[in-house]
ROSE-4610 file (N, C-alpha, C; in Angstrom, 1 decimal, always signed):
// ROSE-4610
residu = [M/M/M/G/G/G/A/A/A/V/V/V/R/R/R/A/A/A/G/G/G/A/A/A/R/R/R/A/A/A/G/G/G/N/N/N/L/L/L/F/F/F/L/L/L/S/S/S/F/F/F/P/P/P/Q/Q/Q/A/A/A/P/P/P/S/S/S/S/S/S/R/R/R/M/M/M/P/P/P/T/T/T/E/E/E/R/R/R/S/S/S/L/L/L/Y/Y/Y/S/S/S/S/S/S/L/L/L/Y/Y/Y/L/L/L/P/P/P/Q/Q/Q/A/A/A/G/G/G/L/L/L/L/L/L/L/L/L/A/A/A/S/S/S/G/G/G/T/T/T/T/T/T/L/L/L/F/F/F/C/C/C/T/T/T/S/S/S/F/F/F/Y/Y/Y/Y/Y/Y/Q/Q/Q/A/A/A/L/L/L/S/S/S/G/G/G/D/D/D/P/P/P/S/S/S/A/A/A/Q/Q/Q/T/T/T/L/L/L/A/A/A/P/P/P/V/V/V/G/G/G/G/G/G/S/S/S/L/L/L/L/L/L/L/L/L/L/L/L/G/G/G/W/W/W/L/L/L/A/A/A/L/L/L/A/A/A/L/L/L]
num = [1/1/1/2/2/2/3/3/3/4/4/4/5/5/5/6/6/6/7/7/7/8/8/8/9/9/9/10/10/10/11/11/11/12/12/12/13/13/13/14/14/14/15/15/15/16/16/16/17/17/17/18/18/18/19/19/19/20/20/20/21/21/21/22/22/22/23/23/23/24/24/24/25/25/25/26/26/26/27/27/27/28/28/28/29/29/29/30/30/30/31/31/31/32/32/32/33/33/33/34/34/34/35/35/35/36/36/36/37/37/37/38/38/38/39/39/39/40/40/40/41/41/41/42/42/42/43/43/43/44/44/44/45/45/45/46/46/46/47/47/47/48/48/48/49/49/49/50/50/50/51/51/51/52/52/52/53/53/53/54/54/54/55/55/55/56/56/56/57/57/57/58/58/58/59/59/59/60/60/60/61/61/61/62/62/62/63/63/63/64/64/64/65/65/65/66/66/66/67/67/67/68/68/68/69/69/69/70/70/70/71/71/71/72/72/72/73/73/73/74/74/74/75/75/75/76/76/76/77/77/77/78/78/78/79/79/79/80/80/80/81/81/81/82/82/82/83/83/83/84/84/84/85/85/85/86/86/86]
x = [+105.5/+104.5/+103.4/+103.7/+102.7/+101.7/+102.2/+101.4/+100.4/+100.9/+100.0/+98.8/+99.1/+98.0/+97.1/+97.7/+96.8/+95.9/+96.4/+95.5/+94.4/+94.7/+93.8/+92.7/+93.1/+92.1/+91.2/+91.7/+90.9/+89.9/+90.0/+89.1/+89.5/+90.7/+91.1/+92.0/+91.6/+92.3/+93.5/+93.5/+94.6/+95.8/+95.6/+96.7/+97.3/+96.5/+97.0/+98.0/+98.1/+99.0/+100.2/+101.3/+102.5/+102.3/+103.0/+102.9/+103.6/+103.0/+103.6/+104.8/+105.9/+107.0/+106.6/+107.2/+106.8/+107.4/+106.6/+107.0/+107.9/+108.8/+109.7/+109.0/+109.5/+109.1/+109.5/+108.7/+109.2/+110.3/+111.2/+112.3/+111.8/+112.7/+112.3/+112.2/+113.0/+112.9/+111.7/+111.2/+110.0/+108.7/+108.8/+107.6/+107.4/+108.5/+108.5/+109.2/+108.7/+109.4/+109.3/+108.4/+108.3/+109.4/+110.0/+111.2/+110.7/+109.5/+109.0/+107.8/+107.9/+106.8/+106.5/+107.5/+107.1/+106.4/+107.0/+106.4/+105.0/+104.8/+103.5/+102.4/+102.8/+101.9/+101.5/+102.5/+102.3/+101.4/+101.6/+100.8/+99.4/+99.2/+97.9/+97.1/+97.8/+97.1/+96.7/+97.6/+97.3/+96.3/+96.4/+95.4/+94.0/+93.9/+92.6/+92.0/+92.9/+92.5/+92.0/+92.7/+92.3/+91.1/+91.0/+89.9/+88.6/+88.6/+87.4/+87.0/+88.0/+87.7/+87.0/+87.4/+86.7/+85.2/+84.9/+83.5/+82.7/+83.4/+82.7/+82.4/+83.4/+83.3/+82.1/+82.1/+81.0/+79.6/+79.5/+78.3/+77.8/+78.7/+78.3/+78.1/+78.9/+78.8/+78.0/+78.0/+77.3/+78.2/+79.4/+80.4/+81.2/+81.0/+81.7/+83.2/+83.7/+85.1/+86.1/+85.9/+86.8/+86.9/+86.0/+85.9/+87.2/+88.0/+89.2/+90.3/+90.1/+91.1/+90.9/+89.7/+89.4/+90.3/+90.5/+91.4/+92.9/+93.3/+94.6/+94.7/+93.7/+93.7/+93.6/+92.9/+92.8/+94.1/+94.8/+96.1/+97.1/+97.1/+98.0/+97.7/+96.4/+96.0/+96.6/+96.5/+97.1/+98.6/+99.3/+100.7/+101.1/+100.3/+100.5/+100.4/+99.4/+99.3/+100.5/+100.9/+102.0/+103.3/+103.5/+104.7/+104.6/+103.5/+103.3/+103.7/+103.3/+103.6/+105.1/+105.8/+107.2/+107.9]
y = [+60.3/+59.4/+59.1/+59.0/+58.7/+59.8/+61.1/+62.3/+62.4/+61.9/+62.0/+61.0/+59.8/+58.9/+59.3/+59.9/+60.3/+61.4/+62.3/+63.4/+62.9/+61.9/+61.3/+60.5/+59.8/+59.1/+60.0/+61.1/+62.1/+62.8/+62.6/+63.3/+64.7/+65.1/+66.5/+66.4/+66.9/+66.8/+67.7/+68.8/+69.8/+69.1/+68.3/+67.6/+66.5/+66.0/+64.9/+65.2/+66.5/+67.0/+67.7/+67.6/+68.3/+69.8/+70.5/+71.9/+72.6/+73.6/+74.3/+75.1/+75.2/+76.1/+77.5/+78.3/+79.7/+80.5/+81.4/+82.2/+83.3/+83.7/+84.8/+86.1/+87.2/+88.5/+88.6/+89.1/+89.3/+90.3/+90.0/+91.0/+92.1/+93.1/+94.3/+93.9/+93.0/+92.6/+91.8/+91.0/+90.2/+91.1/+92.2/+93.1/+93.8/+94.1/+94.8/+94.0/+92.8/+91.9/+92.2/+93.1/+93.5/+94.4/+94.0/+94.8/+96.1/+96.2/+97.3/+98.0/+98.1/+98.6/+100.0/+101.0/+102.3/+102.4/+101.7/+101.7/+101.1/+100.1/+99.4/+100.4/+101.1/+102.1/+103.2/+103.7/+104.7/+104.2/+103.0/+102.4/+102.1/+101.7/+101.4/+102.7/+103.7/+105.0/+105.7/+105.7/+106.4/+105.5/+104.2/+103.4/+103.5/+103.6/+103.8/+105.2/+106.2/+107.5/+107.6/+107.1/+107.1/+106.3/+105.1/+104.2/+104.8/+105.2/+105.7/+107.1/+108.0/+109.3/+109.4/+108.5/+108.4/+108.1/+107.2/+106.9/+107.9/+108.6/+109.7/+110.8/+111.1/+112.3/+112.0/+110.8/+110.5/+110.5/+110.0/+110.0/+111.4/+112.3/+113.6/+114.6/+114.4/+115.3/+114.7/+113.5/+112.9/+112.8/+113.2/+113.2/+111.9/+111.1/+109.8/+109.8/+111.0/+111.1/+110.6/+110.7/+110.3/+108.8/+108.0/+106.6/+105.9/+106.6/+106.0/+105.9/+106.6/+106.5/+105.2/+104.6/+103.5/+102.3/+101.9/+100.8/+101.1/+102.3/+102.7/+102.5/+103.0/+102.9/+101.4/+100.6/+99.2/+98.5/+98.9/+98.3/+98.7/+100.0/+100.4/+99.7/+99.4/+98.6/+97.2/+96.6/+95.2/+95.3/+96.2/+96.4/+96.6/+97.4/+97.7/+96.4/+95.6/+94.3/+93.4/+93.4/+92.5/+93.0/+94.3/+94.9/+94.6/+94.6/+94.3/+92.8/+91.9/+90.5/+90.2/+91.0/+90.8/+91.3]
z = [+131.9/+131.3/+132.3/+133.6/+134.6/+134.8/+134.6/+134.8/+133.6/+132.4/+131.3/+131.4/+131.9/+132.1/+133.2/+134.3/+135.4/+134.9/+134.1/+133.6/+132.7/+131.9/+131.0/+131.7/+132.8/+133.6/+134.3/+134.7/+135.5/+134.6/+133.3/+132.3/+132.0/+132.4/+132.1/+130.9/+129.8/+128.5/+128.6/+129.3/+129.3/+130.0/+130.9/+131.6/+130.8/+129.8/+129.0/+127.9/+127.6/+126.5/+127.2/+126.5/+127.1/+127.0/+127.9/+127.9/+126.8/+126.2/+125.1/+125.6/+124.8/+125.2/+125.3/+126.2/+126.3/+125.1/+124.7/+123.5/+123.9/+123.1/+123.3/+122.8/+123.2/+122.7/+121.2/+120.3/+119.0/+118.8/+117.9/+117.7/+116.8/+116.8/+115.9/+114.5/+114.0/+112.6/+112.3/+113.2/+112.9/+112.9/+113.7/+113.7/+112.3/+111.7/+110.4/+109.4/+109.1/+108.2/+106.7/+106.4/+105.0/+104.5/+103.4/+102.9/+102.3/+101.9/+101.1/+101.9/+103.2/+104.0/+103.7/+103.5/+103.2/+101.8/+100.8/+99.5/+99.5/+100.3/+100.4/+100.9/+101.9/+102.5/+101.5/+100.8/+99.8/+98.7/+98.2/+97.1/+97.6/+98.8/+99.4/+99.6/+100.1/+100.3/+99.0/+98.0/+96.7/+95.9/+96.0/+95.3/+95.9/+97.2/+97.8/+97.4/+97.4/+97.1/+95.7/+94.7/+93.3/+93.1/+93.7/+93.4/+93.9/+95.2/+95.8/+95.3/+95.1/+94.7/+93.3/+92.4/+91.1/+91.2/+92.1/+92.3/+93.0/+94.0/+94.7/+93.8/+92.9/+92.0/+91.0/+90.5/+89.6/+90.3/+91.5/+92.2/+92.6/+92.9/+93.3/+92.1/+91.0/+89.9/+88.7/+88.6/+87.5/+86.2/+86.4/+85.3/+85.3/+84.2/+84.3/+83.8/+83.6/+83.0/+84.0/+85.3/+86.3/+86.5/+85.8/+86.0/+85.5/+84.6/+84.1/+85.2/+86.3/+87.4/+88.3/+88.2/+89.1/+88.8/+87.5/+87.3/+87.7/+87.6/+88.0/+89.6/+90.3/+91.7/+92.2/+91.5/+91.8/+91.6/+90.5/+90.2/+91.3/+91.7/+92.8/+94.1/+94.4/+95.6/+95.5/+94.3/+94.2/+94.4/+93.8/+94.0/+95.4/+96.1/+97.5/+98.4/+98.1/+98.9/+98.6/+97.3/+96.9/+97.6/+97.7/+98.3/+99.8/+100.4/+101.8/+102.1/+101.2/+101.4/+101.2/+100.5/+100.3/+101.5]
């Protein structure tokens, strides 16, 4: 308690607060905490491919028929983010 007051009187705010506990190294499980990590990667990659390719194809060819793939790709992206969160 005396060290806290001495730090506060000296104007040093860092000495007036208790020291934070040292953090431990993360475990293997905490680094990969998502249960569906491989599925999330596949969903995100395929969703990005379908979503972006449909717009690239339309921009380069002028054919709007590939636009129907954009909502499918967007849905796969949403599912991929959901799988990553789980």
